[in-house]
PAZAPA-4460 file (N, C-alpha, C; in steps of 0.05 Angstrom, whole numbers, plus 32768, in hexadecimal, padded with zeros to 4 digits):
% residues 213
    n_x    n_y    n_z   ca_x   ca_y   ca_z    c_x    c_y    c_z   seq   type   mol
   8210   7B86   84BB   81FB   7B87   84D0   81EE   7BA4   84CA     1      M     A
   81D3   7BA7   84CE   81C7   7BBF   84CD   81BA   7BC9   84E8     2      Q     A
   81B9   7BDE   84F0   81A4   7BE6   8507   818F   7BF4   84FA     3      I     A
   8176   7BEA   84FF   8161   7BF9   84F5   814A   7BFB   8509     4      I     A
   8134   7C0A   8508   811D   7C0F   8518   8110   7BF4   851B     5      P     A
   810A   7BEF   8535   80FB   7BD5   853F   80E1   7BD6   8535     6      L     A
   80D5   7BC2   8528   80BD   7BC3   8518   80A9   7BAC   8526     7      Q     A
   808C   7BB1   8523   807B   7B99   852B   8087   7B7D   8520     8      P     A
   8094   7B7A   8509   8098   7B61   84FE   80B0   7B55   850F     9      T     A
   80BC   7B67   8520   80D5   7B59   852C   80C9   7B50   854A    10      H     A
   80B1   7B54   8551   80A1   7B4C   856B   80AB   7B2E   8572    11      A     A
   80A8   7B1A   8560   80AA   7B00   8568   80C8   7AFC   8572    12      R     A
   80DA   7B03   8562   80F4   7B01   856A   80FD   7B12   8581    13      D     A
   80F4   7B24   8584   80F5   7B38   859D   80EF   7B27   85B4    14      A     A
   80D7   7B1E   85B4   80CC   7B0D   85CB   80DF   7AF3   85CE    15      A     A
   80E7   7AEA   85BC   80F7   7ACF   85BE   810D   7AD6   85CD    16      R     A
   811B   7AED   85C4   8135   7AF5   85CE   8130   7AFE   85EA    17      L     A
   811D   7B0B   85F0   8117   7B18   860C   8116   7B01   8620    18      H     A
   8107   7AEA   8619   8101   7AD4   862B   811B   7AC5   8630    19      I     A
   8129   7ABF   861B   8140   7AB6   861E   8159   7AC3   862D    20      A     A
   815A   7AE1   862E   816B   7AF1   863B   8161   7AFD   8651    21      G     A
   814D   7AFA   865B   8144   7B01   8676   8133   7AED   8682    22      Q     A
   813A   7AD4   8688   8129   7AC5   8694   8124   7ACB   86AF    23      P     A
   810A   7AC7   86B9   8102   7AC9   86D3   80F8   7AE7   86D9    24      G     A
   80FA   7AFB   86C5   80F0   7B13   86C9   80D3   7B14   86C7    25      T     A
   80C8   7B31   86CD   80A8   7B31   86CA   80A3   7B30   86AF    26      F     A
   80AC   7B3F   869C   80A5   7B3E   8682   80A6   7B23   8677    27      L     A
   80BB   7B11   8679   80BE   7AFA   8671   80A9   7AE6   867E    28      T     A
   809E   7AEA   869A   808F   7ADB   869F   8073   7ADB   8695    29      S     A
   806F   7AED   8687   8051   7AF1   8677   8051   7ADF   8662    30      L     A
   8068   7AD8   8656   8065   7AC6   863E   8067   7AD0   8627    31      G     A
   806E   7AC0   860F   8077   7AC6   85F6   8060   7AD4   85EA    32      P     A
   8046   7AD0   85EB   802F   7ADA   85E0   802B   7AF9   85E7    33      Q     A
   802E   7AFC   8602   802A   7B19   860F   8045   7B29   8603    34      V     A
   8059   7B1E   8605   8074   7B2F   85FF   8072   7B34   85DE    35      L     A
   8069   7B20   85CE   8066   7B2C   85B3   8052   7B3D   85AB    36      T     A
   803C   7B43   85BB   802C   7B57   85B8   803D   7B71   85C1    37      V     A
   804A   7B6F   85DB   8057   7B83   85DF   8069   7B90   85CC    38      F     A
   807B   7B80   85C0   808D   7B82   85B1   8083   7B93   8590    39      Y     A
   8067   7B89   858B   805A   7B90   8575   804F   7BAC   857B    40      E     A
   804B   7BB3   8593   8041   7BCB   8598   8052   7BE2   85A0    41      S     A
   8068   7BD8   85AC   807E   7BEE   85B2   8084   7BFF   859A    42      L     A
   808B   7BF7   8582   8093   7C0B   856E   807A   7C1D   8564    43      P     A
   8061   7C13   8568   804D   7C23   8562   8040   7C39   8576    44      R     A
   8050   7C34   858E   8049   7C47   85A4   805A   7C62   859F    45      S     A
   804C   7C7A   85A5   8056   7C93   85A6   8071   7C96   85B6    46      A     A
   8077   7C8B   85CB   808B   7C8A   85D9   809A   7C76   85DB    47      G     A
   8094   7C61   85C9   80A8   7C4F   85BF   80C5   7C4F   85AE    48      G     A
   80D9   7C45   85BB   80F2   7C46   85AD   80FD   7C2A   85AA    49      L     A
   810A   7C23   8594   8113   7C0B   8591   8124   7C08   8577    50      G     A
   8138   7BF4   8576   8145   7BF0   855E   8150   7BD2   855E    51      F     A
   8152   7BC9   8546   8157   7BAB   8542   8173   7BAA   8532    52      A     A
   8184   7B96   853A   819F   7B94   852A   8195   7B7D   8516    53      A     A
   819F   7B80   84FE   8193   7B6B   84F0   81A9   7B62   84D8    54      V     A
   81AC   7B47   84D2   81C2   7B40   84BE   81B1   7B30   84AB    55      D     A
   81AF   7B34   848F   81A1   7B25   847E   8186   7B1F   8488    56      D     A
   8176   7B31   8494   8158   7B2E   849E   815A   7B22   84B5    57      A     A
   816E   7B14   84C5   816E   7B08   84DD   8172   7B18   84F2    58      Q     A
   8162   7B1A   8505   8168   7B2F   851F   817D   7B23   8530    59      M     A
   8191   7B34   8534   81A9   7B2D   8545   81A0   7B37   8563    60      L     A
   8193   7B4D   8565   818A   7B58   857C   817C   7B70   8579    61      G     A
   8172   7B78   8593   8160   7B91   8592   8160   7B9F   85AD    62      F     A
   815A   7BBB   85AA   8156   7BCD   85C4   813C   7BD8   85C3    63      V     A
   812E   7BDA   85D9   8116   7BEA   85DD   8115   7BFD   85F4    64      S     A
   8107   7C0E   85EE   8106   7C22   8607   80E9   7C2F   8602    65      A     A
   80DF   7C40   8615   80C9   7C4E   8615   80C8   7C69   8627    66      T     A
   80BE   7C7D   8623   80BD   7C96   8631   80A9   7C90   8648    67      T     A
   8098   7C7E   8645   8085   7C7A   8659   807A   7C5D   865D    68      S     A
   8086   7C4F   866E   807E   7C33   8677   805F   7C33   8678    69      V     A
   8054   7C45   8689   8037   7C42   8694   8027   7C4A   8679    70      G     A
   802B   7C5E   8668   801F   7C64   864F   8021   7C4A   863C    71      R     A
   8037   7C3C   863D   803C   7C2A   8628   8026   7C10   862D    72      L     A
   8024   7C09   864A   8011   7BF6   8650   7FF4   7BFC   864F    73      F     A
   7FEE   7C1A   8655   7FD4   7C22   8651   7FCC   7C1B   862F    74      V     A
   7FE1   7C24   8620   7FDC   7C1E   8605   7FD4   7C01   8601    75      E     A
   7FE3   7BF1   8607   7FE4   7BD1   8607   7FC7   7BCB   8610    76      L     A
   7FC1   7BD3   8625   7FA4   7BCD   8632   7F8C   7BDA   8622    77      G     A
   7F91   7BEB   8610   7F78   7BFA   8605   7F7B   7BF2   85E5    78      T     A
   7F8B   7C01   85D9   7F90   7BFB   85BF   7F96   7BDE   85B1    79      R     A
   7FA3   7BD1   85C3   7FAB   7BB4   85BD   7F9D   7B9F   85D2    80      R     A
   7F85   7BA5   85D9   7F7B   7B9C   85F1   7F75   7B81   85E9    81      A     A
   7F69   7B7C   85D0   7F60   7B61   85C8   7F74   7B4A   85C1    82      G     A
   7F8F   7B57   85BE   7FA2   7B43   85BD   7FB4   7B3F   85D6    83      L     A
   7FB5   7B56   85E5   7FC6   7B59   85FD   7FB7   7B4C   8614    84      F     A
   7FA0   7B53   8619   7F8D   7B4E   8634   7F8A   7B2E   8639    85      L     A
   7F83   7B20   8628   7F7A   7B03   8628   7F93   7AF2   8634    86      P     A
   7FAA   7AF5   8627   7FC0   7AE5   8634   7FCC   7AED   864C    87      P     A
   7FCA   7B0C   864C   7FD2   7B15   8668   7FBF   7B0F   867F    88      L     A
   7FA8   7B0C   867B   7F95   7B06   8691   7F99   7AE6   8698    89      L     A
   7F9E   7AD6   867E   7FA6   7ABB   8687   7FBD   7AB9   869A    90      A     A
   7FD0   7AC8   8695   7FE9   7ACA   86A5   7FE3   7AD3   86C0    91      C     A
   7FD4   7AE3   86C5   7FCD   7AEC   86DF   7FBA   7AD4   86EA    92      F     A
   7FAB   7AC7   86DC   7F99   7AB0   86EB   7FAD   7A99   86F0    93      A     A
   7FC3   7A93   86E4   7FD4   7A7F   86E9   7FE8   7A89   8704    94      R     A
   7FEF   7AA4   8700   8002   7AAE   8712   7FFA   7AC6   871F    95      Q     A
   7FE5   7AC8   8732   7FDB   7AE1   873D   7FEE   7AF4   8745    96      P     A
   8007   7AEA   874D   801A   7B00   8756   8022   7B11   8741    97      S     A
   8021   7B08   8726   8028   7B17   870E   8018   7B32   870C    98      L     A
   8003   7B33   871A   7FF1   7B4E   871B   7FFF   7B62   872B    99      M     A
   8009   7B5A   873E   8015   7B6D   8753   802D   7B76   8743   100      L     A
   803A   7B65   8737   8055   7B69   8729   804E   7B80   8714   101      R     A
   8036   7B7A   8702   8033   7B90   86F0   802D   7BAA   86FE   102      S     A
   8023   7BAC   8712   801D   7BC5   871F   8036   7BD4   872C   103      L     A
   8047   7BC3   8731   8066   7BCF   8736   8073   7BD6   871E   104      E     A
   8073   7BCA   8709   8079   7BD3   86EE   8070   7BED   86E2   105      T     A
   8057   7BEC   86ED   804A   7C0C   86E5   8054   7C22   86F3   106      L     A
   8059   7C1B   8710   805D   7C32   8720   807B   7C37   8728   107      F     A
   808C   7C24   8721   80A9   7C27   872D   80B6   7C3D   871D   108      Y     A
   80B0   7C40   8703   80BE   7C5A   86F7   80B9   7C74   8702   109      P     A
   809E   7C78   870E   809C   7C90   871C   80A9   7C94   8733   110      M     A
   80B1   7C7C   8744   80C1   7C7C   875B   80DE   7C81   8752   111      V     A
   80E7   7C78   873E   8101   7C7A   8731   8104   7C97   872D   112      A     A
   80F2   7CA7   871F   80EF   7CBF   8719   80EF   7CD5   872E   113      A     A
   80E6   7CD1   8744   80E5   7CE1   875A   8103   7CDB   8768   114      R     A
   810E   7CC5   8769   8127   7CC0   8772   813F   7CD2   8762   115      Q     A
   813C   7CD1   8749   814E   7CE3   873C   814A   7CFE   873F   116      S     A
   812E   7D04   8742   812D   7D23   8748   813A   7D29   8765   117      H     A
   8135   7D1A   8779   8140   7D20   8791   815E   7D21   8790   118      R     A
   8168   7D11   877C   818A   7D13   877B   8194   7D2C   8769   119      Q     A
   817A   7D3D   875F   8185   7D51   8754   8186   7D51   8731   120      G     A
   817D   7D3C   872B   8181   7D39   870D   8169   7D43   86FC   121      H     A
   816E   7D47   86E3   815C   7D57   86CF   8140   7D4B   86D3   122      S     A
   812F   7D5F   86CC   8111   7D59   86CE   8105   7D59   86B2   123      D     A
   811A   7D59   869F   8114   7D58   8686   810A   7D3A   8678   124      G     A
   8103   7D3E   8661   80F8   7D1F   8653   810D   7D05   865A   125      P     A
   80FE   7CF2   8666   8111   7CD6   8666   8105   7CC4   865A   126      T     A
   8117   7CAD   8657   810A   7C97   8648   8116   7C7E   865D   127      A     A
   8106   7C65   865C   810C   7C4F   8669   8118   7C36   8656   128      E     A
   812E   7C2E   865B   813F   7C1A   8645   812B   7C02   8652   129      L     A
   811F   7BF4   8640   810F   7BDA   8649   8121   7BC3   8646   130      L     A
   812C   7BBF   862F   813B   7BA4   8627   814E   7BAC   8614   131      S     A
   8167   7B9F   8612   8178   7B9A   8601   817F   7B7B   85FE   132      I     A
   817F   7B6F   85E9   8183   7B53   85E5   8193   7B4E   85CE   133      M     A
   81A6   7B3C   85CD   81B5   7B37   85B8   81B7   7B13   85B9   134      V     A
   81B4   7B0A   859E   81B7   7AEE   8597   81D0   7AE5   85A6   135      E     A
   81D0   7ACE   85B2   81EE   7AC3   85BF   8204   7AC0   85AA   136      P     A
   81FD   7AB9   8592   8213   7AB1   857F   821E   7AD3   8578   137      H     A
   820F   7AE5   857C   8217   7B01   8572   8226   7B12   858A   138      A     A
   8226   7B09   859F   822E   7B16   85B6   824E   7B1C   85B1   139      R     A
   8257   7B32   85C0   8273   7B3B   85C1   827D   7B43   85A6   140      S     A
   8267   7B4A   8591   8270   7B57   8578   8264   7B6F   8575   141      Q     A
   8263   7B7F   858B   8257   7B99   8588   823C   7B9F   8581   142      G     A
   822A   7B87   8582   820D   7B8C   8577   8200   7BA0   858B   143      V     A
   8205   7B9B   85A8   81F7   7BA8   85BC   8204   7BC6   85BD   144      G     A
   821A   7BC8   85B9   8225   7BE3   85B8   8219   7BF3   85A0   145      A     A
   8216   7BE8   858A   8208   7BF5   8572   81EF   7BFC   857A   146      H     A
   81DF   7BEA   8587   81C2   7BED   858E   81C0   7C05   85A2   147      L     A
   81D1   7C04   85B6   81CD   7C1A   85C8   81D5   7C36   85C0   148      M     A
   81E8   7C36   85A9   81EA   7C53   859A   81D3   7C58   858B   149      A     A
   81C7   7C45   857D   81B0   7C4F   8571   8199   7C58   8583   150      A     A
   8197   7C4A   8599   8182   7C57   85AA   818A   7C6E   85BB   151      L     A
   81A2   7C75   85BE   81AA   7C8D   85CE   81A3   7CA5   85B8   152      T     A
   81AC   7C9F   859D   81AB   7CB6   858B   8189   7CBE   8584   153      A     A
   817A   7CA9   8586   815B   7CAC   8583   8153   7CBE   859A   154      E     A
   815B   7CB6   85B3   8155   7CC6   85CB   815E   7CE2   85CA   155      C     A
   8178   7CE9   85C0   817D   7D02   85BD   816C   7D10   85AA   156      T     A
   8163   7D02   8592   8155   7D0F   857D   8139   7D16   8588   157      R     A
   8132   7D09   859C   8119   7D10   85A5   8117   7D1F   85BE   158      R     A
   8134   7D2C   85C3   8138   7D3A   85DA   8131   7D31   85F8   159      Q     A
   8135   7D14   85F9   8137   7D06   8611   814E   7D0E   861E   160      I     A
   814E   7D15   8637   816B   7D1D   8647   8172   7D06   8658   161      E     A
   8160   7CF4   8661   816A   7CDA   8671   8162   7CBF   8666   162      L     A
   8174   7CA8   8666   816D   7C95   8662   8170   7C81   867A   163      L     A
   8159   7C78   8681   815D   7C63   869C   815A   7C48   8695   164      D     A
   8167   7C39   86A5   8165   7C1A   86A4   8163   7C0F   86BD   165      V     A
   8159   7BF6   86C1   8159   7BE8   86DB   8163   7BCD   86D7   166      T     A
   8176   7BC9   86E8   8182   7BAE   86E4   8183   7B9F   86FF   167      V     A
   8180   7B86   86F8   817F   7B71   8710   81A1   7B76   8721   168      D     A
   819F   7B78   873B   81B8   7B7E   8748   81CA   7B65   8745   169      K     A
   81C2   7B4D   8740   81D0   7B36   873D   81DE   7B34   8720   170      A     A
   81D2   7B44   870E   81DA   7B47   86F1   81F1   7B56   86ED   171      N     A
   820B   7B4B   86F4   8224   7B5A   86F4   8229   7B61   86D7   172      A     A
   8223   7B50   86C3   822A   7B52   86A9   8219   7B6C   869E   173      G     A
   8201   7B6C   86A8   81F1   7B84   869B   81FC   7B9C   86A9   174      A     A
   8206   7BA2   86C1   820C   7BB5   86CE   8226   7BBC   86BD   175      S     A
   823A   7BAC   86B8   8251   7BB3   86A9   824D   7BBF   868D   176      R     A
   8235   7BB6   8680   8234   7BBB   8665   8227   7BDC   8665   177      F     A
   8218   7BE5   8678   820C   7BFD   867E   821E   7C11   8686   178      Y     A
   8230   7C0A   8697   8243   7C1B   86A0   825A   7C21   868A   179      T     A
   8261   7C08   867D   8271   7C12   8663   8266   7C24   8652   180      R     A
   824C   7C24   864E   8242   7C37   863E   8235   7C4F   8649   181      H     A
   8242   7C58   8661   823F   7C6F   8667   8229   7C77   8680   182      G     A
   821A   7C5F   8687   8203   7C65   869A   8213   7C66   86B4   183      F     A
   8203   7C74   86C7   820F   7C7B   86E1   81F7   7C67   86F5   184      S     A
   8204   7C5F   870B   81F5   7C4B   871E   81E7   7C64   872E   185      L     A
   81C7   7C65   8732   81BD   7C79   8740   81B6   7C73   875C   186      M     A
   81A5   7C58   875F   819F   7C4E   8777   8198   7C33   8775   187      H     A
   8195   7C23   878A   8188   7C07   8788   816F   7C0E   8795   188      D     A
   815E   7BF7   8790   8143   7BF5   879B   813B   7BD4   8796   189      F     A
   8121   7BCF   87A1   8113   7BB7   879E   80FE   7BB9   878A   190      T     A
   80FD   7BA4   8777   80E8   7BA1   8764   80E1   7B84   8762   191      L     A
   80C8   7B7E   8761   80BD   7B66   8760   80CC   7B54   8776   192      Y     A
   80D6   7B5D   878E   80E2   7B4C   87A0   80FF   7B49   879B   193      G     A
   810B   7B56   8785   8128   7B57   8780   8136   7B6F   8782   194      R     A
   814E   7B6A   878B   8163   7B83   878A   8163   7B8D   876E   195      A     A
   8164   7BA5   876E   816A   7BAF   8750   817B   7BC8   8751   196      M     A
   8185   7BD1   873D   8196   7BEA   8738   8187   7BFA   8724   197      Y     A
   8189   7C12   872C   817D   7C26   8712   8199   7C37   8707   198      Q     A
   8199   7C2E   86EF   81B4   7C44   86DE   81A5   7C55   86CD   199      Y     A
   81B2   7C6A   86C9   81AE   7C82   86BF   81C3   7C90   86AB   200      Q     A
   81BB   7C96   8694   81CE   7CA0   8680   81C4   7CBF   8675   201      L     A
   81D1   7CD1   867C   81CC   7CEC   867A   81D4   7CF1   865D   202      A     A
   81BE   7CFC   8649   81C2   7CFB   862F   81C7   7D1D   862A   203      L     A
   81DC   7D1F   861B   81E6   7D3E   8614   81D7   7D44   85F5   204      K     A
   81C8   7D59   85F1   81BF   7D5F   85D9   81D8   7D61   85C2   205      P     A
   81D1   7D54   85AD   81E4   7D55   8597   81FF   7D4A   8599   206      H     A
   8201   7D3F   85B0   8218   7D2D   85B1   8217   7D11   85AB   207      E     A
   8227   7D08   859A   8224   7CEF   858B   8231   7CDA   859F   208      K     A
   8220   7CC3   85A4   8226   7CAD   85B1   823A   7C9D   85A7   209      F     A
   8252   7C96   85B1   8262   7C81   85A2   8261   7C65   85B1   210      R     A
   825C   7C53   859D   825C   7C33   85AA   8270   7C2F   85B7   211      P     A
   8270   7C1E   85D1   8284   7C17   85DF   8287   7BFB   85DB   212      A     A
   829C   7BF6   85C4   82A3   7BDC   85BA   82BA   7BD1   85C6   213      I     A
***
């Protein structure tokens, strides 16, 4: 198995794994076409971070993050508008409530940042972990741990001080995964009408992240 930077060519597999791994979430509800454009664009974005676990050219899993959710969606709506907007608008036409959810997606990182500031945490550069997915047959083999190690190493290289992730409160497995990898529970809040947790990992410069396998 190799851990390599996420590439636009991984987009279809990333979209498929995302839909299978996060049923019922906002991004999944946008459909495979929108998600494929999303994962094609993320590696090209200045603030995009991502890695893929591959074995004999087959993707076993991936992790993605961004230094700005808002800026990423602005890039999608401008530079990739021809591919991104038609299927997105079609989704909004079918489910108008998704338009409100898209606004929540853009603004909740700012709310989370203010909450972290009130709690006395760093005002330095932050990133948002968007997704980490592993093929069912490759789980419990350390794939997720190695992906997390690659992501945190890249965050450290970019001098990012905090890595945030939002987890559905009902997803006990995800909460255990992030806690095992050093994330701390910051607060709970409501997003898309669902109870959520925000976890945060404080990154120390030059400290090597050890996979929790």
